N, C-alpha and C positions, 0 to 999 in steps of 0.2 A: 524647388524650381523658383527662381527669382525672376520676376518680370522687369524688364528694362525698357525705357522709352528714351530714344536718342542716346543710349549709353548710360542713363541715370536710373538709379533704382527708385522705387516708389517713396522710400524714406527720404532720399536726397531731394526729390521734387517737393515733398511735403515740407521739409525743413527750409528750402529756398522760398516757398510760398509763404510760410509762416514769418520768416525773417523779413523779407522784402515787402510782402503784402501788408503785414501789420505795421511795418515801418512807414510805408506810404500812407496808411490810414492815420497814423500818428501825425504825420506832416499835414495831412488834410485837416485833422482836428485842431492843430496849432493855428492853421489859417482861420478856422471858424472862431477860435478864441480871440485872435487878433481882430477879426471883424466885429466881434461882440464888444471888445474894448473900444474900438473906434466909434461904433454906433452909440455907445452909452456915454461917450465923451468923458472917459474915466480919468484922463490925465496920466502923467508918468507913473506916479505912485499907485494909482488905481489899476493901471494896466499891469504893473508888476504883481500886485496882489491877485488879480484875476488869473494871470499866467501861473503864479505859484499854486494857487488853490486848485484850479481846474486842470492843471497839467501834472499834479503830484501823482496821480494814478498811472500816468504813462512812464513815470520815472522807474517804476519797478520793472517794466519790460526792457528798458534800455540798460538798467543795472544788471539784469540777468544775463544779457548778451555780453556785457563788458566782463562780468565775473567769469563766464564760460570762456571767453577769449584769453583772459589772464591766466586762468588755471589750465588752459589747453584741453578742455573737455569737448 
């Protein structure tokens, strides 16, 4: 017996929450990194380095979704 909420299964709701919830969290973290770069007066190159280093971990999540989309999984 599969439980549905508004016509969606539990797995579909979890996938939606993971994709958009973590995506929203990533955008919020990018805002924090931008604010950090502004407050430290890092300049253009420093801001680029800060984004590169602090945002590198988020790249894996985005890459996973792109790979899944390309492969049709």
